[in-house]
C-alpha positions as CSV (number, residue, x, y, z in Angstrom):
1,M,18.4,-3.2,6.9
2,K,15.6,-5.3,5.5
3,L,12.8,-4.1,3.2
4,A,9.6,-5.7,1.9
5,I,7.6,-3.9,-0.9
6,T,4.3,-4.9,-2.6
7,G,3.5,-4.1,-6.2
8,P,7.0,-3.3,-7.3
9,T,6.9,-4.7,-10.9
10,S,5.6,-1.5,-12.5
11,G,5.1,2.3,-12.1
12,I,6.3,4.0,-8.9
13,G,6.7,0.7,-7.2
14,A,9.4,-0.4,-9.7
15,V,11.2,2.9,-9.4
16,A,11.1,2.8,-5.6
17,F,12.3,-0.8,-5.5
18,S,15.2,-0.1,-7.9
19,K,16.3,3.0,-6.1
20,L,16.1,1.6,-2.6
21,T,17.7,-1.8,-3.2
22,P,21.3,-0.5,-3.0
23,Y,20.6,0.8,0.5
24,F,19.2,-2.4,2.0
25,N,20.9,-5.7,2.8
26,E,17.8,-7.8,2.1
27,I,14.7,-7.1,0.0
28,F,11.5,-9.1,-0.4
29,L,9.8,-8.3,-3.7
30,V,6.1,-9.2,-3.0
31,A,4.1,-9.5,-6.2
32,R,1.9,-11.7,-8.4
33,N,3.9,-11.9,-11.6
34,E,7.2,-13.8,-11.2
35,S,8.2,-13.2,-14.8
36,K,7.9,-9.4,-14.4
37,A,9.6,-9.6,-11.1
38,N,12.6,-11.5,-12.5
39,K,12.9,-9.0,-15.4
40,L,13.0,-6.2,-12.9
41,I,15.6,-8.0,-10.7
42,Q,17.8,-8.5,-13.8
43,T,18.0,-4.7,-14.3
44,L,19.9,-4.5,-11.0
45,S,23.7,-4.9,-10.5
46,L,24.8,-8.5,-9.8
47,N,25.5,-7.6,-6.2
48,D,22.0,-6.2,-5.7
49,Q,20.3,-9.1,-7.5
50,K,21.6,-11.4,-4.7
51,K,19.8,-9.4,-2.1
52,V,16.4,-9.8,-3.6
53,T,13.9,-12.6,-2.9
54,F,10.7,-12.9,-4.9
55,I,7.6,-13.7,-2.7
56,Y,4.4,-14.7,-4.5
57,C,1.3,-12.8,-3.3
58,D,-2.0,-11.9,-4.8
59,L,-3.5,-9.2,-2.4
60,T,-7.0,-10.1,-3.6
61,D,-6.5,-13.7,-2.4
62,M,-6.1,-13.8,1.3
63,D,-4.7,-17.3,1.4
64,T,-1.8,-16.2,-0.7
65,V,-1.3,-13.1,1.6
66,V,-1.0,-15.4,4.7
67,A,1.4,-17.7,2.7
68,A,3.5,-14.7,1.6
69,A,3.9,-13.5,5.2
70,K,4.8,-17.1,6.3
71,S,7.4,-17.3,3.6
72,I,9.0,-14.0,4.6
73,K,9.0,-15.2,8.3
74,E,10.9,-18.4,7.3
75,K,13.6,-16.3,5.6
76,T,14.3,-13.6,8.1
77,T,13.8,-12.8,11.8
78,S,13.2,-9.0,11.4
79,L,12.0,-6.4,8.9
80,D,12.8,-2.7,9.1
81,V,10.6,-1.2,6.4
82,L,7.3,-2.5,4.8
83,I,6.1,-0.5,1.8
84,N,2.4,-1.2,1.0
85,N,2.6,0.1,-2.5
86,A,0.3,-2.1,-4.6
87,G,-3.1,-0.9,-5.6
88,G,-5.5,-0.2,-8.4
89,I,-8.8,1.1,-9.6
90,F,-11.3,-1.3,-11.1
91,Q,-13.8,-0.2,-13.6
92,N,-16.5,-2.8,-12.9
93,K,-17.7,-4.3,-9.7
94,E,-15.8,-7.6,-9.1
95,I,-16.1,-9.8,-6.1
96,T,-13.0,-11.9,-5.2
97,K,-13.1,-15.6,-4.4
98,D,-13.1,-14.6,-0.7
99,G,-16.2,-12.5,-1.1
100,F,-14.6,-9.0,-1.1
101,E,-15.1,-6.2,-3.5
102,M,-11.9,-6.1,-5.6
103,S,-10.8,-2.6,-4.9
104,L,-11.3,-3.1,-1.1
105,A,-9.3,-6.3,-1.2
106,A,-6.4,-5.1,-3.4
107,N,-6.0,-1.7,-1.8
108,H,-6.8,-2.2,1.8
109,L,-7.7,-5.7,3.1
110,G,-4.7,-7.5,1.6
111,H,-2.3,-4.9,3.0
112,F,-4.0,-4.9,6.4
113,L,-3.6,-8.7,6.6
114,L,0.0,-8.7,5.3
115,T,1.0,-6.1,7.8
116,H,-0.8,-7.9,10.6
117,H,1.2,-11.1,9.9
118,L,4.5,-9.3,9.5
119,L,4.2,-7.3,12.7
120,P,6.3,-9.7,14.7
121,L,9.2,-9.2,12.3
122,L,8.7,-5.4,12.2
123,L,8.6,-5.1,16.0
124,D,11.9,-7.0,16.1
125,S,13.5,-4.1,14.3
126,P,14.9,-1.2,16.4
127,S,13.0,1.4,14.3
128,P,10.2,-0.3,12.2
129,K,8.4,1.6,9.6
130,V,5.3,1.0,7.5
131,I,4.6,3.2,4.4
132,N,1.2,3.1,2.8
133,V,0.7,4.6,-0.7
134,S,-2.6,6.6,-0.6
135,S,-3.9,9.3,-2.9
136,E,-5.5,12.8,-2.9
137,A,-8.5,10.9,-4.2
138,H,-9.2,10.1,-0.5
139,R,-10.8,13.6,-0.2
140,A,-13.8,12.4,-2.3
141,A,-14.5,9.4,0.0
142,K,-18.1,8.6,1.1
143,V,-17.9,5.5,3.3
144,D,-20.7,3.2,4.1
145,F,-19.3,0.8,6.7
146,N,-22.5,-1.2,6.5
147,D,-21.9,-2.1,2.9
148,L,-18.1,-2.1,2.2
149,N,-18.5,-4.8,-0.4
150,Y,-21.3,-3.1,-2.4
151,H,-23.9,-5.7,-1.9
152,H,-26.7,-3.2,-1.8
153,K,-25.6,0.1,-3.2
154,K,-24.6,1.0,-6.8
155,F,-20.9,0.5,-7.5
156,S,-18.8,3.5,-8.6
157,S,-15.2,2.7,-9.5
158,F,-13.9,6.2,-8.5
159,L,-15.8,6.3,-5.2
160,S,-14.6,2.8,-4.3
161,Y,-11.1,3.9,-5.0
162,A,-11.5,7.2,-3.0
163,N,-12.8,5.1,-0.1
164,V,-9.9,2.7,0.0
165,K,-7.4,5.5,-0.3
166,L,-9.0,7.0,2.8
167,F,-8.6,3.6,4.4
168,N,-4.9,3.7,3.7
169,I,-4.6,6.9,5.8
170,L,-6.9,5.7,8.5
171,F,-4.9,2.4,8.7
172,T,-1.6,4.4,8.9
173,K,-2.9,6.5,11.8
174,S,-4.1,3.3,13.7
175,L,-0.8,1.6,13.3
176,S,1.0,4.6,14.7
177,E,-1.5,5.0,17.5
178,K,-1.6,1.3,18.5
179,L,2.1,0.5,18.1
180,G,3.9,3.8,18.5
181,E,5.0,3.0,22.0
182,K,6.7,-0.1,20.6
183,G,8.7,2.1,18.3
184,M,6.5,1.7,15.2
185,S,6.4,4.6,12.7
186,A,3.8,4.7,10.0
187,F,3.3,7.1,7.1
188,A,0.8,7.5,4.3
189,L,1.6,9.4,1.1
190,H,0.2,10.9,-2.1
191,P,2.7,10.1,-5.0
192,G,1.2,12.7,-7.4
193,V,-0.8,12.0,-10.5
194,V,1.6,9.6,-12.2
195,K,1.8,8.8,-15.9
196,T,1.7,5.0,-15.8
197,N,-0.8,2.3,-16.9
198,F,-2.8,3.1,-13.8
199,G,-6.4,4.2,-14.7
200,K,-6.0,3.7,-18.5
201,E,-8.8,1.1,-18.6
202,T,-11.2,3.3,-16.7
203,S,-14.2,4.8,-18.6
204,G,-17.0,7.2,-17.6
205,I,-16.3,10.6,-16.0
206,F,-13.2,9.4,-14.3
207,G,-11.7,8.1,-17.5
208,F,-12.6,11.4,-19.2
209,F,-10.8,13.4,-16.6
210,W,-7.8,11.0,-16.6
211,K,-7.3,11.6,-20.4
212,L,-7.6,15.4,-19.9
213,A,-5.0,15.2,-17.1
214,A,-2.5,13.1,-19.1
215,P,-0.4,16.0,-20.4
216,F,0.1,17.3,-16.8
217,M,1.0,14.0,-15.2
218,I,4.4,13.4,-13.6
219,T,6.8,10.5,-14.4
220,A,7.0,7.4,-12.2
221,E,10.5,8.7,-11.2
222,E,8.9,11.8,-9.8
223,G,6.0,9.9,-8.3
224,A,8.3,7.5,-6.4
225,K,10.3,10.3,-4.6
226,T,8.1,10.6,-1.5
227,T,8.1,6.8,-1.0
228,I,11.9,6.8,-1.3
229,Y,12.2,9.8,1.1
230,L,10.0,8.1,3.7
231,A,11.8,4.8,3.5
232,M,15.3,6.4,3.7
233,T,14.9,9.3,6.1
234,K,14.8,9.2,9.9
235,I,11.6,11.2,10.5
236,D,10.6,12.6,13.9
237,Q,8.1,10.4,15.7
238,K,5.7,13.3,16.0
239,F,5.0,13.0,12.3
240,S,4.2,9.3,12.6
241,G,0.7,8.6,11.4
242,G,1.0,11.6,9.0
243,Y,0.1,12.0,5.4
244,F,2.9,13.2,3.0
245,K,2.9,14.9,-0.4
246,K,6.1,16.0,-2.2
247,S,8.1,14.7,0.8
248,K,6.4,17.0,3.2
249,P,3.6,16.4,5.8
250,I,0.3,17.9,4.7
251,K,-3.2,17.9,6.1
252,P,-5.5,15.1,4.9
253,S,-9.3,15.4,4.8
254,P,-11.2,15.8,8.1
255,Q,-12.4,12.2,7.6
256,A,-8.8,11.0,7.5
257,N,-8.3,12.5,11.0
258,S,-11.4,10.9,12.5
259,K,-10.6,8.5,15.4
260,K,-14.1,7.2,15.2
261,M,-13.6,6.2,11.5
262,R,-10.2,4.6,12.0
263,D,-11.4,2.6,15.0
264,R,-14.5,1.4,13.0
265,L,-12.3,0.5,10.0
266,W,-9.9,-1.5,12.2
267,K,-12.9,-3.4,13.7
268,E,-14.6,-4.0,10.4
269,S,-11.3,-5.2,8.8
270,E,-10.8,-7.7,11.6
271,I,-14.4,-9.0,11.2
272,L,-14.0,-9.4,7.4
273,L,-10.5,-11.1,7.8
274,K,-11.3,-13.1,10.9
275,K,-10.7,-16.4,9.0
276,W,-7.1,-15.4,8.1
277,L,-6.0,-13.4,11.2
């Protein structure tokens, strides 16, 4: 069994990576910071360390996403599980060198592109699985498909985050819908409100509520449980495309179930990423 995971150097990603490694024969650790990655790898047993390959990738830089997929393809002929775990909330509007709003790039476009280029490997597995880490924040989404990069409307860090977390679920449903007949399973999940560095730099009303919530947050170990469950468990295909919380399928927002929205998101993502697809 072979696994690739993005954003595994901190928080729930680090926990999921460490707990899952013993159960896989080969693991691709996809991250920006090689030093952090190596420190994490060194916490594993010597036997498990040999299974892990660091793959450099900055999900906000699409050239590196394509290069990362190419590098994984050169090292293996199949992939059983892809965990799109990386993500973040950005306090201020930032535009990447590729012209994308930072949150859109880091949370959705980078993973859309990486998954696209890894599909040949995944579809060579007898039971391929893609797991996308979303959030209950998706319920607050207000999407304007005509201005995904905030060229015209006022930027809101929380709304931008809510939108991309909705996109994670819509993308999951599209993967299941388009590739289910080829054996693909795809799942989205809410990890819980986890006490990590995530969100600590945020100010304004979201930052205020984040500080209020701090005493009630769960540990990264708790937050990683649903990711680990989805990666390790054989789940009935009827739940493919589903949204999970506390290792159980739950109903996402009505928007998350919209075929019109998921089809539009897929189309817009292909248009934005045309150069790299």
